[in-house]
Legacy VTK file of the C-alpha trace (Angstrom):
# vtk DataFile Version 3.0
C-alpha trace
ASCII
DATASET POLYDATA
POINTS 98 float
5.529 24.908 17.941
5.196 22.660 14.946
7.692 19.883 14.310
9.470 19.486 10.979
7.995 16.700 8.853
9.972 14.233 6.725
8.353 11.707 4.405
9.619 8.238 3.563
10.580 8.062 -0.151
7.978 5.349 -0.865
5.141 7.401 0.553
4.240 9.340 -2.606
3.418 6.155 -4.537
1.246 4.833 -1.685
-0.691 8.080 -1.436
-1.195 8.297 -5.202
-2.473 4.724 -5.324
-5.035 5.437 -2.606
-6.109 8.707 -4.244
-6.600 6.988 -7.612
-8.683 4.231 -6.025
-10.951 6.732 -4.254
-11.236 8.866 -7.390
-12.286 5.806 -9.418
-14.980 5.057 -6.833
-16.403 8.591 -6.920
-15.109 11.658 -8.760
-13.735 14.190 -6.278
-13.228 11.645 -3.513
-9.514 11.331 -4.267
-9.085 15.066 -3.695
-11.044 14.811 -0.439
-8.757 11.981 0.697
-5.715 14.090 -0.171
-7.053 17.103 1.734
-7.888 15.113 4.845
-4.558 13.290 4.737
-2.533 16.514 4.611
-4.656 18.075 7.346
-3.766 15.038 9.453
-0.064 15.502 8.650
-0.327 19.100 9.871
-2.119 17.995 13.040
0.569 15.386 13.730
3.306 18.011 13.198
1.623 20.281 15.751
0.780 17.469 18.219
3.185 14.564 17.595
2.765 12.914 20.997
-1.038 12.899 21.022
-1.354 9.538 19.253
-0.532 6.262 20.955
2.565 4.210 20.303
1.653 1.296 18.039
4.861 -0.709 18.326
8.159 0.290 19.943
8.590 3.951 18.948
6.213 3.985 15.958
2.965 5.885 16.489
-0.313 5.389 14.665
-2.821 8.077 13.668
-6.120 7.203 12.030
-7.477 9.274 9.173
-10.958 10.192 10.333
-13.146 9.660 7.277
-11.112 7.100 5.377
-9.939 3.607 6.330
-6.272 4.554 6.395
-3.718 5.032 9.133
-0.485 6.988 9.285
2.567 5.350 10.859
5.185 7.805 12.069
8.152 8.373 14.368
9.077 11.367 16.486
12.822 11.968 16.386
13.972 15.096 18.200
12.104 17.992 16.578
11.163 15.980 13.491
8.194 13.812 12.655
9.082 11.129 10.138
6.051 9.790 8.261
6.807 6.152 7.489
3.650 4.956 5.749
0.035 5.633 4.857
-1.646 2.243 4.958
-5.156 0.890 4.578
-6.243 -0.241 8.032
-7.166 -3.730 6.768
-3.555 -4.425 5.770
-0.907 -5.952 7.990
0.608 -2.891 9.604
3.685 -4.631 11.001
5.144 -4.841 7.484
5.844 -1.093 7.535
7.569 -1.056 10.912
10.897 -1.825 9.197
10.856 1.538 7.432
13.072 4.218 8.907
LINES 1 99
98 0 1 2 3 4 5 6 7 8 9 10 11 12 13 14 15 16 17 18 19 20 21 22 23 24 25 26 27 28 29 30 31 32 33 34 35 36 37 38 39 40 41 42 43 44 45 46 47 48 49 50 51 52 53 54 55 56 57 58 59 60 61 62 63 64 65 66 67 68 69 70 71 72 73 74 75 76 77 78 79 80 81 82 83 84 85 86 87 88 89 90 91 92 93 94 95 96 97
């Protein structure tokens, strides 16, 4: 059973910024980032408890090929994606999102 997935409203801008940066580095890399990111979202929806709790009830999933992490919550039958953040950034900043 796959959980429903909800995205924080600010997420689209964060993802687009990362995609544009990767695309500027190498044509096609932004699309590869996007593909891997959404595959990770699907994996999280199917296996929400597989990743460790980062802080309190927020879980952290690394994106395999890229230096980004996904912060998310599991609430009932829903996975709420809070942020997609470069792993070098201060992750605690995004813990306030709900």
